[in-house]
mmJSON file of the N, C-alpha and C atoms, coordinates in Angstrom:
{"data_MODEL":{"atom_site":{
"group_PDB":["ATOM","ATOM","ATOM","ATOM","ATOM","ATOM","ATOM","ATOM","ATOM","ATOM","ATOM","ATOM","ATOM","ATOM","ATOM","ATOM","ATOM","ATOM","ATOM","ATOM","ATOM","ATOM","ATOM","ATOM","ATOM","ATOM","ATOM","ATOM","ATOM","ATOM","ATOM","ATOM","ATOM","ATOM","ATOM","ATOM","ATOM","ATOM","ATOM","ATOM","ATOM","ATOM","ATOM","ATOM","ATOM","ATOM","ATOM","ATOM","ATOM","ATOM","ATOM","ATOM","ATOM","ATOM","ATOM","ATOM","ATOM","ATOM","ATOM","ATOM","ATOM","ATOM","ATOM","ATOM","ATOM","ATOM","ATOM","ATOM","ATOM","ATOM","ATOM","ATOM","ATOM","ATOM","ATOM","ATOM","ATOM","ATOM","ATOM","ATOM","ATOM","ATOM","ATOM","ATOM","ATOM","ATOM","ATOM","ATOM","ATOM","ATOM","ATOM","ATOM","ATOM","ATOM","ATOM","ATOM","ATOM","ATOM","ATOM","ATOM","ATOM","ATOM","ATOM","ATOM","ATOM","ATOM","ATOM","ATOM","ATOM","ATOM","ATOM","ATOM","ATOM","ATOM","ATOM","ATOM","ATOM","ATOM","ATOM","ATOM","ATOM","ATOM","ATOM","ATOM","ATOM","ATOM","ATOM","ATOM","ATOM","ATOM","ATOM","ATOM","ATOM","ATOM","ATOM","ATOM","ATOM","ATOM","ATOM","ATOM","ATOM","ATOM","ATOM","ATOM","ATOM","ATOM","ATOM","ATOM","ATOM","ATOM","ATOM","ATOM","ATOM","ATOM","ATOM","ATOM","ATOM","ATOM","ATOM","ATOM","ATOM","ATOM","ATOM","ATOM","ATOM","ATOM","ATOM","ATOM","ATOM","ATOM","ATOM","ATOM","ATOM","ATOM","ATOM","ATOM","ATOM","ATOM","ATOM","ATOM","ATOM","ATOM","ATOM","ATOM","ATOM","ATOM","ATOM","ATOM","ATOM","ATOM","ATOM","ATOM","ATOM","ATOM","ATOM","ATOM","ATOM","ATOM","ATOM","ATOM","ATOM","ATOM","ATOM","ATOM","ATOM","ATOM","ATOM","ATOM","ATOM","ATOM","ATOM","ATOM","ATOM","ATOM","ATOM","ATOM","ATOM","ATOM","ATOM","ATOM","ATOM","ATOM","ATOM","ATOM","ATOM","ATOM","ATOM","ATOM","ATOM","ATOM","ATOM","ATOM","ATOM","ATOM","ATOM","ATOM","ATOM","ATOM","ATOM","ATOM","ATOM","ATOM","ATOM","ATOM","ATOM","ATOM"],
"id":[1,2,3,4,5,6,7,8,9,10,11,12,13,14,15,16,17,18,19,20,21,22,23,24,25,26,27,28,29,30,31,32,33,34,35,36,37,38,39,40,41,42,43,44,45,46,47,48,49,50,51,52,53,54,55,56,57,58,59,60,61,62,63,64,65,66,67,68,69,70,71,72,73,74,75,76,77,78,79,80,81,82,83,84,85,86,87,88,89,90,91,92,93,94,95,96,97,98,99,100,101,102,103,104,105,106,107,108,109,110,111,112,113,114,115,116,117,118,119,120,121,122,123,124,125,126,127,128,129,130,131,132,133,134,135,136,137,138,139,140,141,142,143,144,145,146,147,148,149,150,151,152,153,154,155,156,157,158,159,160,161,162,163,164,165,166,167,168,169,170,171,172,173,174,175,176,177,178,179,180,181,182,183,184,185,186,187,188,189,190,191,192,193,194,195,196,197,198,199,200,201,202,203,204,205,206,207,208,209,210,211,212,213,214,215,216,217,218,219,220,221,222,223,224,225,226,227,228,229,230,231,232,233,234,235,236,237,238,239,240,241,242,243,244,245,246],
"type_symbol":["N","C","C","N","C","C","N","C","C","N","C","C","N","C","C","N","C","C","N","C","C","N","C","C","N","C","C","N","C","C","N","C","C","N","C","C","N","C","C","N","C","C","N","C","C","N","C","C","N","C","C","N","C","C","N","C","C","N","C","C","N","C","C","N","C","C","N","C","C","N","C","C","N","C","C","N","C","C","N","C","C","N","C","C","N","C","C","N","C","C","N","C","C","N","C","C","N","C","C","N","C","C","N","C","C","N","C","C","N","C","C","N","C","C","N","C","C","N","C","C","N","C","C","N","C","C","N","C","C","N","C","C","N","C","C","N","C","C","N","C","C","N","C","C","N","C","C","N","C","C","N","C","C","N","C","C","N","C","C","N","C","C","N","C","C","N","C","C","N","C","C","N","C","C","N","C","C","N","C","C","N","C","C","N","C","C","N","C","C","N","C","C","N","C","C","N","C","C","N","C","C","N","C","C","N","C","C","N","C","C","N","C","C","N","C","C","N","C","C","N","C","C","N","C","C","N","C","C","N","C","C","N","C","C","N","C","C","N","C","C","N","C","C","N","C","C"],
"label_atom_id":["N","CA","C","N","CA","C","N","CA","C","N","CA","C","N","CA","C","N","CA","C","N","CA","C","N","CA","C","N","CA","C","N","CA","C","N","CA","C","N","CA","C","N","CA","C","N","CA","C","N","CA","C","N","CA","C","N","CA","C","N","CA","C","N","CA","C","N","CA","C","N","CA","C","N","CA","C","N","CA","C","N","CA","C","N","CA","C","N","CA","C","N","CA","C","N","CA","C","N","CA","C","N","CA","C","N","CA","C","N","CA","C","N","CA","C","N","CA","C","N","CA","C","N","CA","C","N","CA","C","N","CA","C","N","CA","C","N","CA","C","N","CA","C","N","CA","C","N","CA","C","N","CA","C","N","CA","C","N","CA","C","N","CA","C","N","CA","C","N","CA","C","N","CA","C","N","CA","C","N","CA","C","N","CA","C","N","CA","C","N","CA","C","N","CA","C","N","CA","C","N","CA","C","N","CA","C","N","CA","C","N","CA","C","N","CA","C","N","CA","C","N","CA","C","N","CA","C","N","CA","C","N","CA","C","N","CA","C","N","CA","C","N","CA","C","N","CA","C","N","CA","C","N","CA","C","N","CA","C","N","CA","C","N","CA","C","N","CA","C","N","CA","C","N","CA","C","N","CA","C","N","CA","C","N","CA","C"],
"label_alt_id":[null,null,null,null,null,null,null,null,null,null,null,null,null,null,null,null,null,null,null,null,null,null,null,null,null,null,null,null,null,null,null,null,null,null,null,null,null,null,null,null,null,null,null,null,null,null,null,null,null,null,null,null,null,null,null,null,null,null,null,null,null,null,null,null,null,null,null,null,null,null,null,null,null,null,null,null,null,null,null,null,null,null,null,null,null,null,null,null,null,null,null,null,null,null,null,null,null,null,null,null,null,null,null,null,null,null,null,null,null,null,null,null,null,null,null,null,null,null,null,null,null,null,null,null,null,null,null,null,null,null,null,null,null,null,null,null,null,null,null,null,null,null,null,null,null,null,null,null,null,null,null,null,null,null,null,null,null,null,null,null,null,null,null,null,null,null,null,null,null,null,null,null,null,null,null,null,null,null,null,null,null,null,null,null,null,null,null,null,null,null,null,null,null,null,null,null,null,null,null,null,null,null,null,null,null,null,null,null,null,null,null,null,null,null,null,null,null,null,null,null,null,null,null,null,null,null,null,null,null,null,null,null,null,null,null,null,null,null,null,null,null,null,null,null,null,null],
"label_comp_id":["UNK","UNK","UNK","UNK","UNK","UNK","UNK","UNK","UNK","UNK","UNK","UNK","UNK","UNK","UNK","UNK","UNK","UNK","UNK","UNK","UNK","UNK","UNK","UNK","UNK","UNK","UNK","UNK","UNK","UNK","UNK","UNK","UNK","UNK","UNK","UNK","UNK","UNK","UNK","UNK","UNK","UNK","UNK","UNK","UNK","UNK","UNK","UNK","UNK","UNK","UNK","UNK","UNK","UNK","UNK","UNK","UNK","UNK","UNK","UNK","UNK","UNK","UNK","UNK","UNK","UNK","UNK","UNK","UNK","UNK","UNK","UNK","UNK","UNK","UNK","UNK","UNK","UNK","UNK","UNK","UNK","UNK","UNK","UNK","UNK","UNK","UNK","UNK","UNK","UNK","UNK","UNK","UNK","UNK","UNK","UNK","UNK","UNK","UNK","UNK","UNK","UNK","UNK","UNK","UNK","UNK","UNK","UNK","UNK","UNK","UNK","UNK","UNK","UNK","UNK","UNK","UNK","UNK","UNK","UNK","UNK","UNK","UNK","UNK","UNK","UNK","UNK","UNK","UNK","UNK","UNK","UNK","UNK","UNK","UNK","UNK","UNK","UNK","UNK","UNK","UNK","UNK","UNK","UNK","UNK","UNK","UNK","UNK","UNK","UNK","UNK","UNK","UNK","UNK","UNK","UNK","UNK","UNK","UNK","UNK","UNK","UNK","UNK","UNK","UNK","UNK","UNK","UNK","UNK","UNK","UNK","UNK","UNK","UNK","UNK","UNK","UNK","UNK","UNK","UNK","UNK","UNK","UNK","UNK","UNK","UNK","UNK","UNK","UNK","UNK","UNK","UNK","UNK","UNK","UNK","UNK","UNK","UNK","UNK","UNK","UNK","UNK","UNK","UNK","UNK","UNK","UNK","UNK","UNK","UNK","UNK","UNK","UNK","UNK","UNK","UNK","UNK","UNK","UNK","UNK","UNK","UNK","UNK","UNK","UNK","UNK","UNK","UNK","UNK","UNK","UNK","UNK","UNK","UNK","UNK","UNK","UNK","UNK","UNK","UNK","UNK","UNK","UNK","UNK","UNK","UNK"],
"label_asym_id":["A","A","A","A","A","A","A","A","A","A","A","A","A","A","A","A","A","A","A","A","A","A","A","A","A","A","A","A","A","A","A","A","A","A","A","A","A","A","A","A","A","A","A","A","A","A","A","A","A","A","A","A","A","A","A","A","A","A","A","A","A","A","A","A","A","A","A","A","A","A","A","A","A","A","A","A","A","A","A","A","A","A","A","A","A","A","A","A","A","A","A","A","A","A","A","A","A","A","A","A","A","A","A","A","A","A","A","A","A","A","A","A","A","A","A","A","A","A","A","A","A","A","A","A","A","A","A","A","A","A","A","A","A","A","A","A","A","A","A","A","A","A","A","A","A","A","A","A","A","A","A","A","A","A","A","A","A","A","A","A","A","A","A","A","A","A","A","A","A","A","A","A","A","A","A","A","A","A","A","A","A","A","A","A","A","A","A","A","A","A","A","A","A","A","A","A","A","A","A","A","A","A","A","A","A","A","A","A","A","A","A","A","A","A","A","A","A","A","A","A","A","A","A","A","A","A","A","A","A","A","A","A","A","A","A","A","A","A","A","A","A","A","A","A","A","A"],
"label_entity_id":["1","1","1","1","1","1","1","1","1","1","1","1","1","1","1","1","1","1","1","1","1","1","1","1","1","1","1","1","1","1","1","1","1","1","1","1","1","1","1","1","1","1","1","1","1","1","1","1","1","1","1","1","1","1","1","1","1","1","1","1","1","1","1","1","1","1","1","1","1","1","1","1","1","1","1","1","1","1","1","1","1","1","1","1","1","1","1","1","1","1","1","1","1","1","1","1","1","1","1","1","1","1","1","1","1","1","1","1","1","1","1","1","1","1","1","1","1","1","1","1","1","1","1","1","1","1","1","1","1","1","1","1","1","1","1","1","1","1","1","1","1","1","1","1","1","1","1","1","1","1","1","1","1","1","1","1","1","1","1","1","1","1","1","1","1","1","1","1","1","1","1","1","1","1","1","1","1","1","1","1","1","1","1","1","1","1","1","1","1","1","1","1","1","1","1","1","1","1","1","1","1","1","1","1","1","1","1","1","1","1","1","1","1","1","1","1","1","1","1","1","1","1","1","1","1","1","1","1","1","1","1","1","1","1","1","1","1","1","1","1","1","1","1","1","1","1"],
"label_seq_id":[1,1,1,2,2,2,3,3,3,4,4,4,5,5,5,6,6,6,7,7,7,8,8,8,9,9,9,10,10,10,11,11,11,12,12,12,13,13,13,14,14,14,15,15,15,16,16,16,17,17,17,18,18,18,19,19,19,20,20,20,21,21,21,22,22,22,23,23,23,24,24,24,25,25,25,26,26,26,27,27,27,28,28,28,29,29,29,30,30,30,31,31,31,32,32,32,33,33,33,34,34,34,35,35,35,36,36,36,37,37,37,38,38,38,39,39,39,40,40,40,41,41,41,42,42,42,43,43,43,44,44,44,45,45,45,46,46,46,47,47,47,48,48,48,49,49,49,50,50,50,51,51,51,52,52,52,53,53,53,54,54,54,55,55,55,56,56,56,57,57,57,58,58,58,59,59,59,60,60,60,61,61,61,62,62,62,63,63,63,64,64,64,65,65,65,66,66,66,67,67,67,68,68,68,69,69,69,70,70,70,71,71,71,72,72,72,73,73,73,74,74,74,75,75,75,76,76,76,77,77,77,78,78,78,79,79,79,80,80,80,81,81,81,82,82,82],
"pdbx_PDB_ins_code":[null,null,null,null,null,null,null,null,null,null,null,null,null,null,null,null,null,null,null,null,null,null,null,null,null,null,null,null,null,null,null,null,null,null,null,null,null,null,null,null,null,null,null,null,null,null,null,null,null,null,null,null,null,null,null,null,null,null,null,null,null,null,null,null,null,null,null,null,null,null,null,null,null,null,null,null,null,null,null,null,null,null,null,null,null,null,null,null,null,null,null,null,null,null,null,null,null,null,null,null,null,null,null,null,null,null,null,null,null,null,null,null,null,null,null,null,null,null,null,null,null,null,null,null,null,null,null,null,null,null,null,null,null,null,null,null,null,null,null,null,null,null,null,null,null,null,null,null,null,null,null,null,null,null,null,null,null,null,null,null,null,null,null,null,null,null,null,null,null,null,null,null,null,null,null,null,null,null,null,null,null,null,null,null,null,null,null,null,null,null,null,null,null,null,null,null,null,null,null,null,null,null,null,null,null,null,null,null,null,null,null,null,null,null,null,null,null,null,null,null,null,null,null,null,null,null,null,null,null,null,null,null,null,null,null,null,null,null,null,null,null,null,null,null,null,null],
"Cartn_x":[83.302,82.845,81.405,80.924,79.409,78.941,77.681,77.044,77.076,77.369,77.515,78.791,79.877,80.993,80.923,80.216,79.966,78.984,78.005,76.958,77.259,78.181,78.476,79.863,80.02,81.32,81.778,80.869,81.181,81.708,82.915,83.585,84.04,84.662,85.039,86.105,87.01,88.095,87.542,86.49,85.856,85.145,84.501,83.819,84.816,86.02,87.004,87.599,87.793,88.332,87.337,85.998,84.962,85.067,85.047,84.964,86.151,87.353,88.534,88.574,88.223,88.185,87.27,86.053,85.148,85.671,86.118,86.707,87.817,88.839,90.035,89.668,88.587,88.201,87.515,86.767,86.208,87.309,88.2,89.326,90.139,90.412,91.173,90.458,89.164,88.372,88.519,88.339,88.348,89.688,90.81,92.186,92.859,92.099,92.697,93.99,94.131,95.313,95.213,96.11,96.115,96.427,97.535,97.999,96.974,96.226,95.221,94.052,93.89,92.747,93.149,94.408,94.989,94.842,95.055,94.952,93.493,92.551,91.175,90.685,91.145,90.675,91.157,92.431,92.937,92.116,91.775,90.945,89.54,89.0,87.517,87.662,88.766,88.914,88.926,89.598,89.712,88.264,87.563,86.213,85.302,85.366,84.441,84.807,86.173,86.523,86.79,86.545,86.691,88.128,89.176,90.48,91.161,92.369,93.275,94.538,95.498,96.937,97.431,97.08,97.576,96.539,95.435,94.546,93.528,92.596,91.495,92.091,91.968,92.558,94.08,94.694,96.207,96.901,96.316,96.951,96.358,95.672,94.87,95.94,95.778,96.574,96.269,97.34,97.01,96.483,95.673,95.123,96.205,96.09,96.962,96.871,97.963,97.968,98.14,97.385,97.474,98.628,99.512,100.703,100.491,100.249,99.966,101.179,102.378,103.559,103.951,104.402,104.748,106.242,106.749,108.232,108.646,109.75,110.243,111.276,111.402,112.429,113.809,114.59,115.953,116.881,117.808,118.731,120.034,120.494,121.709,122.933,124.0,125.17,126.134,126.59,127.52,128.884,129.491,130.935,131.836,132.908,133.808,135.056,135.801,137.065,138.108,139.202,140.332,141.334],
"Cartn_y":[127.297,126.005,125.881,125.341,125.261,123.905,123.85,122.532,121.415,121.897,120.888,120.18,120.705,119.915,118.965,119.297,118.345,117.079,117.394,116.443,115.652,115.894,115.211,114.529,113.591,112.885,112.056,111.436,110.455,109.193,108.769,107.597,106.586,105.535,104.635,105.209,105.874,106.541,107.693,108.374,109.433,108.794,107.615,106.907,106.39,105.931,105.371,106.469,107.724,108.818,109.295,109.098,109.683,108.631,107.447,106.389,106.397,106.533,106.654,107.858,109.022,110.361,110.288,109.676,109.762,108.766,107.576,106.563,107.106,107.768,108.341,109.479,110.24,111.353,110.928,109.885,109.278,108.776,107.983,107.611,108.654,109.771,110.834,111.476,111.597,112.27,111.402,110.024,109.122,109.158,109.23,108.957,110.422,111.413,112.848,112.973,112.411,112.412,113.615,114.493,115.691,115.224,114.503,114.045,113.283,112.302,111.646,112.565,113.552,114.57,115.292,115.702,116.383,115.492,114.228,113.303,113.164,113.061,112.972,114.299,115.378,116.72,116.788,116.168,116.209,115.494,114.17,113.326,113.857,114.497,115.104,116.206,116.999,118.22,117.598,116.545,115.988,115.574,114.922,114.472,115.748,116.768,117.938,118.615,118.783,119.55,118.588,117.42,116.425,116.466,116.585,116.493,115.351,115.111,114.041,114.668,113.825,114.485,115.305,114.849,115.706,116.701,116.976,117.916,117.296,118.108,117.503,117.129,115.826,115.224,115.406,115.47,115.656,114.454,113.226,112.045,111.284,112.074,111.539,111.191,110.162,109.773,110.625,111.336,112.164,111.463,112.022,111.379,111.064,110.091,109.603,110.598,111.003,111.96,111.004,111.309,110.714,111.101,110.237,110.57,110.425,111.645,111.682,111.715,111.816,111.932,110.597,110.515,109.294,109.322,108.17,108.015,107.855,108.424,108.358,107.172,106.631,105.564,106.133,105.521,105.926,105.101,105.753,105.079,104.994,103.717,103.469,103.319,103.676,103.58,102.616,101.584,100.567,101.116,100.987,101.392,100.149,100.084,98.93,99.391,98.615,98.827,98.467,99.104,98.839,97.944],
"Cartn_z":[115.642,115.314,115.137,114.172,113.924,114.159,114.401,114.658,113.615,112.417,111.326,111.57,111.97,112.233,113.261,114.291,115.385,114.899,114.061,113.819,112.496,111.763,110.454,110.481,109.518,109.199,110.373,111.091,112.171,111.548,111.925,111.486,112.637,112.207,113.277,114.187,113.832,114.613,115.482,114.933,115.889,116.993,116.78,117.903,118.946,118.539,119.296,120.204,119.518,120.309,121.383,121.061,121.94,123.1,122.756,123.878,124.827,124.205,125.013,125.881,125.289,125.899,127.138,127.036,128.089,129.264,128.758,129.623,130.456,129.673,130.458,131.252,130.813,131.61,132.955,132.943,134.165,135.148,134.51,135.254,135.914,135.089,135.621,136.756,136.581,137.854,139.119,138.855,140.005,140.774,139.868,140.47,140.68,140.294,140.398,139.642,138.475,137.743,136.659,136.736,135.783,134.476,134.406,133.04,132.181,132.889,132.293,131.853,132.751,132.338,130.946,130.94,129.834,128.484,128.543,127.581,127.099,128.112,127.837,127.122,127.655,127.001,125.571,125.304,123.97,122.998,123.55,122.668,122.508,123.44,123.289,122.326,122.433,121.599,120.127,119.876,118.47,118.131,119.018,118.689,118.356,118.959,118.775,117.495,117.25,116.022,114.737,115.004,113.894,113.311,114.114,113.584,114.154,113.505,114.039,114.356,114.513,114.802,113.788,112.533,111.243,110.906,111.482,110.957,110.066,109.602,108.76,107.418,107.18,105.954,105.849,106.967,106.729,106.37,106.642,106.368,105.232,104.391,103.086,102.203,101.375,100.273,99.212,98.513,97.357,96.283,95.468,94.244,93.174,92.516,91.464,90.251,89.797,88.659,87.346,86.442,85.129,84.403,84.049,83.213,81.701,81.181,79.815,78.88,79.57,78.768,78.152,76.937,76.352,76.146,76.402,76.331,74.9,74.557,73.186,73.094,71.895,71.742,71.741,72.614,72.841,71.979,71.289,70.392,71.249,71.258,72.068,71.004,71.372,70.545,71.324,70.578,71.18,71.148,72.292,72.42,72.558,71.647,71.749,72.255,72.906,73.471,72.527,72.363,71.389,72.023],
"occupancy":[1.0,1.0,1.0,1.0,1.0,1.0,1.0,1.0,1.0,1.0,1.0,1.0,1.0,1.0,1.0,1.0,1.0,1.0,1.0,1.0,1.0,1.0,1.0,1.0,1.0,1.0,1.0,1.0,1.0,1.0,1.0,1.0,1.0,1.0,1.0,1.0,1.0,1.0,1.0,1.0,1.0,1.0,1.0,1.0,1.0,1.0,1.0,1.0,1.0,1.0,1.0,1.0,1.0,1.0,1.0,1.0,1.0,1.0,1.0,1.0,1.0,1.0,1.0,1.0,1.0,1.0,1.0,1.0,1.0,1.0,1.0,1.0,1.0,1.0,1.0,1.0,1.0,1.0,1.0,1.0,1.0,1.0,1.0,1.0,1.0,1.0,1.0,1.0,1.0,1.0,1.0,1.0,1.0,1.0,1.0,1.0,1.0,1.0,1.0,1.0,1.0,1.0,1.0,1.0,1.0,1.0,1.0,1.0,1.0,1.0,1.0,1.0,1.0,1.0,1.0,1.0,1.0,1.0,1.0,1.0,1.0,1.0,1.0,1.0,1.0,1.0,1.0,1.0,1.0,1.0,1.0,1.0,1.0,1.0,1.0,1.0,1.0,1.0,1.0,1.0,1.0,1.0,1.0,1.0,1.0,1.0,1.0,1.0,1.0,1.0,1.0,1.0,1.0,1.0,1.0,1.0,1.0,1.0,1.0,1.0,1.0,1.0,1.0,1.0,1.0,1.0,1.0,1.0,1.0,1.0,1.0,1.0,1.0,1.0,1.0,1.0,1.0,1.0,1.0,1.0,1.0,1.0,1.0,1.0,1.0,1.0,1.0,1.0,1.0,1.0,1.0,1.0,1.0,1.0,1.0,1.0,1.0,1.0,1.0,1.0,1.0,1.0,1.0,1.0,1.0,1.0,1.0,1.0,1.0,1.0,1.0,1.0,1.0,1.0,1.0,1.0,1.0,1.0,1.0,1.0,1.0,1.0,1.0,1.0,1.0,1.0,1.0,1.0,1.0,1.0,1.0,1.0,1.0,1.0,1.0,1.0,1.0,1.0,1.0,1.0,1.0,1.0,1.0,1.0,1.0,1.0],
"B_iso_or_equiv":[0.0,0.0,0.0,0.0,0.0,0.0,0.0,0.0,0.0,0.0,0.0,0.0,0.0,0.0,0.0,0.0,0.0,0.0,0.0,0.0,0.0,0.0,0.0,0.0,0.0,0.0,0.0,0.0,0.0,0.0,0.0,0.0,0.0,0.0,0.0,0.0,0.0,0.0,0.0,0.0,0.0,0.0,0.0,0.0,0.0,0.0,0.0,0.0,0.0,0.0,0.0,0.0,0.0,0.0,0.0,0.0,0.0,0.0,0.0,0.0,0.0,0.0,0.0,0.0,0.0,0.0,0.0,0.0,0.0,0.0,0.0,0.0,0.0,0.0,0.0,0.0,0.0,0.0,0.0,0.0,0.0,0.0,0.0,0.0,0.0,0.0,0.0,0.0,0.0,0.0,0.0,0.0,0.0,0.0,0.0,0.0,0.0,0.0,0.0,0.0,0.0,0.0,0.0,0.0,0.0,0.0,0.0,0.0,0.0,0.0,0.0,0.0,0.0,0.0,0.0,0.0,0.0,0.0,0.0,0.0,0.0,0.0,0.0,0.0,0.0,0.0,0.0,0.0,0.0,0.0,0.0,0.0,0.0,0.0,0.0,0.0,0.0,0.0,0.0,0.0,0.0,0.0,0.0,0.0,0.0,0.0,0.0,0.0,0.0,0.0,0.0,0.0,0.0,0.0,0.0,0.0,0.0,0.0,0.0,0.0,0.0,0.0,0.0,0.0,0.0,0.0,0.0,0.0,0.0,0.0,0.0,0.0,0.0,0.0,0.0,0.0,0.0,0.0,0.0,0.0,0.0,0.0,0.0,0.0,0.0,0.0,0.0,0.0,0.0,0.0,0.0,0.0,0.0,0.0,0.0,0.0,0.0,0.0,0.0,0.0,0.0,0.0,0.0,0.0,0.0,0.0,0.0,0.0,0.0,0.0,0.0,0.0,0.0,0.0,0.0,0.0,0.0,0.0,0.0,0.0,0.0,0.0,0.0,0.0,0.0,0.0,0.0,0.0,0.0,0.0,0.0,0.0,0.0,0.0,0.0,0.0,0.0,0.0,0.0,0.0,0.0,0.0,0.0,0.0,0.0,0.0],
"pdbx_formal_charge":[null,null,null,null,null,null,null,null,null,null,null,null,null,null,null,null,null,null,null,null,null,null,null,null,null,null,null,null,null,null,null,null,null,null,null,null,null,null,null,null,null,null,null,null,null,null,null,null,null,null,null,null,null,null,null,null,null,null,null,null,null,null,null,null,null,null,null,null,null,null,null,null,null,null,null,null,null,null,null,null,null,null,null,null,null,null,null,null,null,null,null,null,null,null,null,null,null,null,null,null,null,null,null,null,null,null,null,null,null,null,null,null,null,null,null,null,null,null,null,null,null,null,null,null,null,null,null,null,null,null,null,null,null,null,null,null,null,null,null,null,null,null,null,null,null,null,null,null,null,null,null,null,null,null,null,null,null,null,null,null,null,null,null,null,null,null,null,null,null,null,null,null,null,null,null,null,null,null,null,null,null,null,null,null,null,null,null,null,null,null,null,null,null,null,null,null,null,null,null,null,null,null,null,null,null,null,null,null,null,null,null,null,null,null,null,null,null,null,null,null,null,null,null,null,null,null,null,null,null,null,null,null,null,null,null,null,null,null,null,null,null,null,null,null,null,null],
"auth_seq_id":[1,1,1,2,2,2,3,3,3,4,4,4,5,5,5,6,6,6,7,7,7,8,8,8,9,9,9,10,10,10,11,11,11,12,12,12,13,13,13,14,14,14,15,15,15,16,16,16,17,17,17,18,18,18,19,19,19,20,20,20,21,21,21,22,22,22,23,23,23,24,24,24,25,25,25,26,26,26,27,27,27,28,28,28,29,29,29,30,30,30,31,31,31,32,32,32,33,33,33,34,34,34,35,35,35,36,36,36,37,37,37,38,38,38,39,39,39,40,40,40,41,41,41,42,42,42,43,43,43,44,44,44,45,45,45,46,46,46,47,47,47,48,48,48,49,49,49,50,50,50,51,51,51,52,52,52,53,53,53,54,54,54,55,55,55,56,56,56,57,57,57,58,58,58,59,59,59,60,60,60,61,61,61,62,62,62,63,63,63,64,64,64,65,65,65,66,66,66,67,67,67,68,68,68,69,69,69,70,70,70,71,71,71,72,72,72,73,73,73,74,74,74,75,75,75,76,76,76,77,77,77,78,78,78,79,79,79,80,80,80,81,81,81,82,82,82],
"auth_comp_id":["UNK","UNK","UNK","UNK","UNK","UNK","UNK","UNK","UNK","UNK","UNK","UNK","UNK","UNK","UNK","UNK","UNK","UNK","UNK","UNK","UNK","UNK","UNK","UNK","UNK","UNK","UNK","UNK","UNK","UNK","UNK","UNK","UNK","UNK","UNK","UNK","UNK","UNK","UNK","UNK","UNK","UNK","UNK","UNK","UNK","UNK","UNK","UNK","UNK","UNK","UNK","UNK","UNK","UNK","UNK","UNK","UNK","UNK","UNK","UNK","UNK","UNK","UNK","UNK","UNK","UNK","UNK","UNK","UNK","UNK","UNK","UNK","UNK","UNK","UNK","UNK","UNK","UNK","UNK","UNK","UNK","UNK","UNK","UNK","UNK","UNK","UNK","UNK","UNK","UNK","UNK","UNK","UNK","UNK","UNK","UNK","UNK","UNK","UNK","UNK","UNK","UNK","UNK","UNK","UNK","UNK","UNK","UNK","UNK","UNK","UNK","UNK","UNK","UNK","UNK","UNK","UNK","UNK","UNK","UNK","UNK","UNK","UNK","UNK","UNK","UNK","UNK","UNK","UNK","UNK","UNK","UNK","UNK","UNK","UNK","UNK","UNK","UNK","UNK","UNK","UNK","UNK","UNK","UNK","UNK","UNK","UNK","UNK","UNK","UNK","UNK","UNK","UNK","UNK","UNK","UNK","UNK","UNK","UNK","UNK","UNK","UNK","UNK","UNK","UNK","UNK","UNK","UNK","UNK","UNK","UNK","UNK","UNK","UNK","UNK","UNK","UNK","UNK","UNK","UNK","UNK","UNK","UNK","UNK","UNK","UNK","UNK","UNK","UNK","UNK","UNK","UNK","UNK","UNK","UNK","UNK","UNK","UNK","UNK","UNK","UNK","UNK","UNK","UNK","UNK","UNK","UNK","UNK","UNK","UNK","UNK","UNK","UNK","UNK","UNK","UNK","UNK","UNK","UNK","UNK","UNK","UNK","UNK","UNK","UNK","UNK","UNK","UNK","UNK","UNK","UNK","UNK","UNK","UNK","UNK","UNK","UNK","UNK","UNK","UNK","UNK","UNK","UNK","UNK","UNK","UNK"],
"auth_asym_id":["A","A","A","A","A","A","A","A","A","A","A","A","A","A","A","A","A","A","A","A","A","A","A","A","A","A","A","A","A","A","A","A","A","A","A","A","A","A","A","A","A","A","A","A","A","A","A","A","A","A","A","A","A","A","A","A","A","A","A","A","A","A","A","A","A","A","A","A","A","A","A","A","A","A","A","A","A","A","A","A","A","A","A","A","A","A","A","A","A","A","A","A","A","A","A","A","A","A","A","A","A","A","A","A","A","A","A","A","A","A","A","A","A","A","A","A","A","A","A","A","A","A","A","A","A","A","A","A","A","A","A","A","A","A","A","A","A","A","A","A","A","A","A","A","A","A","A","A","A","A","A","A","A","A","A","A","A","A","A","A","A","A","A","A","A","A","A","A","A","A","A","A","A","A","A","A","A","A","A","A","A","A","A","A","A","A","A","A","A","A","A","A","A","A","A","A","A","A","A","A","A","A","A","A","A","A","A","A","A","A","A","A","A","A","A","A","A","A","A","A","A","A","A","A","A","A","A","A","A","A","A","A","A","A","A","A","A","A","A","A","A","A","A","A","A","A"],
"auth_atom_id":["N","CA","C","N","CA","C","N","CA","C","N","CA","C","N","CA","C","N","CA","C","N","CA","C","N","CA","C","N","CA","C","N","CA","C","N","CA","C","N","CA","C","N","CA","C","N","CA","C","N","CA","C","N","CA","C","N","CA","C","N","CA","C","N","CA","C","N","CA","C","N","CA","C","N","CA","C","N","CA","C","N","CA","C","N","CA","C","N","CA","C","N","CA","C","N","CA","C","N","CA","C","N","CA","C","N","CA","C","N","CA","C","N","CA","C","N","CA","C","N","CA","C","N","CA","C","N","CA","C","N","CA","C","N","CA","C","N","CA","C","N","CA","C","N","CA","C","N","CA","C","N","CA","C","N","CA","C","N","CA","C","N","CA","C","N","CA","C","N","CA","C","N","CA","C","N","CA","C","N","CA","C","N","CA","C","N","CA","C","N","CA","C","N","CA","C","N","CA","C","N","CA","C","N","CA","C","N","CA","C","N","CA","C","N","CA","C","N","CA","C","N","CA","C","N","CA","C","N","CA","C","N","CA","C","N","CA","C","N","CA","C","N","CA","C","N","CA","C","N","CA","C","N","CA","C","N","CA","C","N","CA","C","N","CA","C","N","CA","C","N","CA","C","N","CA","C","N","CA","C","N","CA","C","N","CA","C"],
"pdbx_PDB_model_num":[1,1,1,1,1,1,1,1,1,1,1,1,1,1,1,1,1,1,1,1,1,1,1,1,1,1,1,1,1,1,1,1,1,1,1,1,1,1,1,1,1,1,1,1,1,1,1,1,1,1,1,1,1,1,1,1,1,1,1,1,1,1,1,1,1,1,1,1,1,1,1,1,1,1,1,1,1,1,1,1,1,1,1,1,1,1,1,1,1,1,1,1,1,1,1,1,1,1,1,1,1,1,1,1,1,1,1,1,1,1,1,1,1,1,1,1,1,1,1,1,1,1,1,1,1,1,1,1,1,1,1,1,1,1,1,1,1,1,1,1,1,1,1,1,1,1,1,1,1,1,1,1,1,1,1,1,1,1,1,1,1,1,1,1,1,1,1,1,1,1,1,1,1,1,1,1,1,1,1,1,1,1,1,1,1,1,1,1,1,1,1,1,1,1,1,1,1,1,1,1,1,1,1,1,1,1,1,1,1,1,1,1,1,1,1,1,1,1,1,1,1,1,1,1,1,1,1,1,1,1,1,1,1,1,1,1,1,1,1,1,1,1,1,1,1,1]
}}}
């Protein structure tokens, strides 16, 4: 990991993860809770590596493709019953 990953692309969710990770980490230390410490470590790992649960841009919406195909006129045939 390079320092550019750590210092760039800070957004709202990254600050939320940082705040929760630090808060839960302090609480885990005070209460000696291993599960809380693991959750705090996971959140802090996401902050350091700038990843989410889906990975980098894993949940991004794909770009819209321009549909250049034109529809042809369809000829319908009427069917009559006897």
